[in-house]
N, C-alpha and C positions, 0 to 999 in steps of 0.2 A: 292360633297363628303366632309364630315367633318372628319378630322383626329384627333384622340385623342391619345396623347402619352400614351404608356403602362408603361413607366418607364423612368428613368434618369440615365445617366452614371456618375459614379465617376471615375476619371482618374488621372494618374500621370502627364498629360499634363494640365497645368494651363492656357495656353493662345494659341492663334493661332500661334504665332511665336515660332518655335521650334517643333511644332507638325508635324510628318511625313505626307507627302502628299498622301501616300498610306498605306494600312494595310500590316503588315508583314515585313516592312523595318526596324523596330525596334523590333526584337523578344523579347527583355527583357521588353517591355512596358507592363503595367498591369492596370487593372481597374475592375470595377464591374458594373452590371446592377441592379439597385434597382427598383422593380416594384412599381407602384402607387397603392394606396389602392384598387381600383376596380379590380386590376389584381394580387394582392398579395395572391395567392391561389396555393398551391402545385399541384393542379390538372392541371393547365395550362401548366406545364412543365413535366408532367408525361411522361417518356420515353426519355427525352432530354439528360439524363446522358449517353446514349449510343453513342452520337455523339461527335466527337473531335473538330469540327469547326461549326460556325454558321454565317449565313448572318444576318446583322442588317440593317433594313431600318430606317434611322435617319434623323434629320433635321439640316440644317446648321444654328443654332440659332444665331450665332455671325454676320451673314450677312443677316439675314432675313429682316432687314429694308432697304436694298439696292435693287435697281432695277435690274432685270435680264438683261443680255446683249446678243445680237445675236452672237457676236464674242468675244473671249477671247484670252489672251496671255499665253499659258501654260509655266510653268517654265522649262519643259523639252526641250523647244525650245529657252531657254535663255531669255524669256520674251520679245522678239522683233519680233515675228511672230504671226499673228492671225489665228485662226481656228474657226469653228463654235462651239457654246456652246455644241451642241449635239455630237461633235467629241472630247469632253473633259470631264474631271471630275471636272470642275470648280464649285465653290460654288455659282456662280451667275446664278442660274437656275430659270426657270419660277415658279417652285413649291418648290424650296429650299430643295429637297430631296437628300440624299446620300445613298450609299450602301457600306457596309464594311464587309469583311470576317475576323472574329476574331476566336481565339482559345478559346475553353471552357476548363478552367483549373480545374473547380470544381463547386459545387453548395453548398452554405451555407444554411443549413436547420435548424439551431438552433440560429443564431444571431438575433439581434434586427430587422434587415431588411429582415429576411428570408421569403420566399426563395429568395436568391440573387445569381445571376450568377457571377462567378469569371472568368475574361477574360484575355487573353494575346495577344500580338502582335497587339494591337489595334492602331488606328490612330484617336481617338476621343477625343475632348476636355472635360474637366470636366464640367458637367452640360448639356451635349448633350441629347436632347430628342430622345427617340427611339419609333418608331411607330409599328414595327413588327419584329418578329424573325422567321427565317426559317432555318432548319438544312441543312448543306452543304452535297451534294451528289456527290462524286468524279466521279462515273460512268456516271453521267448525265451532270456534269458541268465542269469537267477538260478537257481542249482541248489543249494538249501540242503543237500542230502545228498551233495554231491560229495565224493569222496575227495581228500585233499590230500597224500598221501605223507609224505615226511620233514618237511614243513612243519607237520604236525599236532602242534605243541608250543606251550605257552604262550609269549607274548611277555613277557619280564621287563621290568619298568619300575623305574627308579631313583626314589628320593625326591629331591625338589628343595629346596634351601635357598639363600637369598641371603645372602652374607657381609655383615657390617655395613658394610664399605667400599663395597659395591656397591648398597646398598638405595636410596639417593637417586636414583642413575642409573636403576635398574630401575623405580622407582615413577613416573618421568617418562615412561616409554614408554606408548603407547596400550594399553588393555586387551587388544586382540587380539594385539598384539605380545608382551605379557607371557605370554599364554596359549600362543602359538606356541612361544616359547623354552622354556617349561616342558615342553610336549609333546614337542618335538624332543629335548631333552636327556634326558628320562625314558626314551627308547628306547635310550640308551647308544650313541652313534655311534662310540665307540672301536673300532678294529680288535681282533679277538679276541686277537691275539698281544700286545697292549699293555695288557691289562686288569690285569696283575699289578702294575704300577708305580703305586702309589697316591700318589706324590709328584709325578708329572708333571702339568704344566698344559697343557690342551688348549685350542684355539681354534676356534670355528665361526662362519662369517659368516652371521648371521641378522638379518633386518630392518634391514640396513644397519649392524650393529654386530659387532665382533669379540668374541663372547661367550667369555670365558676361564673355564675351570672345572676343578675337580679332582673325582675320584671316590674316596671312601674308605668302606669297609664298606657299600656299597650306597647311599650318599648322594652325590648330585651337588651340589657347592657352586659357585655362580656367584661368581667372584672380582672380575671387572671386565668392562665391556662398552663400550670406547671406540668411537666412531663410525668408520666407514671411508669 
């Protein structure tokens, strides 16, 4: 079976570091799906505007050159316990495919890339290839009482502060970008093995800025955010 991408995602997340590990965790996140030439036809999305959410089948393009692993260490388990790759959503999979539930915020029918899907709440990197789209059907796919195994633990969130030297820069960002940066950093994107060093400055490419921050005593402080 040969997979041909139907389009590419343009996203507010510029790198793996800082991108949420699941969709919906950063509701302010935004992006778009630009169809490749062979699929840039209004007919392929006829009727799609009646749905609020979509499943995207995509490729983990940033880890596609790495071998798949039979066991992985999920961040939800602190990165120190292994489970089978098929019991996880790890990127290191035999076929490198992912599945993401995103919000359809609109359809651009007149721009240069029209038709283009405008997306929200996504967890996809800029440049992610998409292989298929399927509308979300809550009556068939929502299972409120489903068991979630080892993932049934609270998602901790950091308190966010803006350092004095970064406040002017941060306040100049659009409100949605400010909200997205707060949401993404509150999820603590640091690798589990690096959380002990409270002096280290980390950087995440968010909304076109290299957001540099430190984490001390459960508080994430944004130090600077130069444009990239």
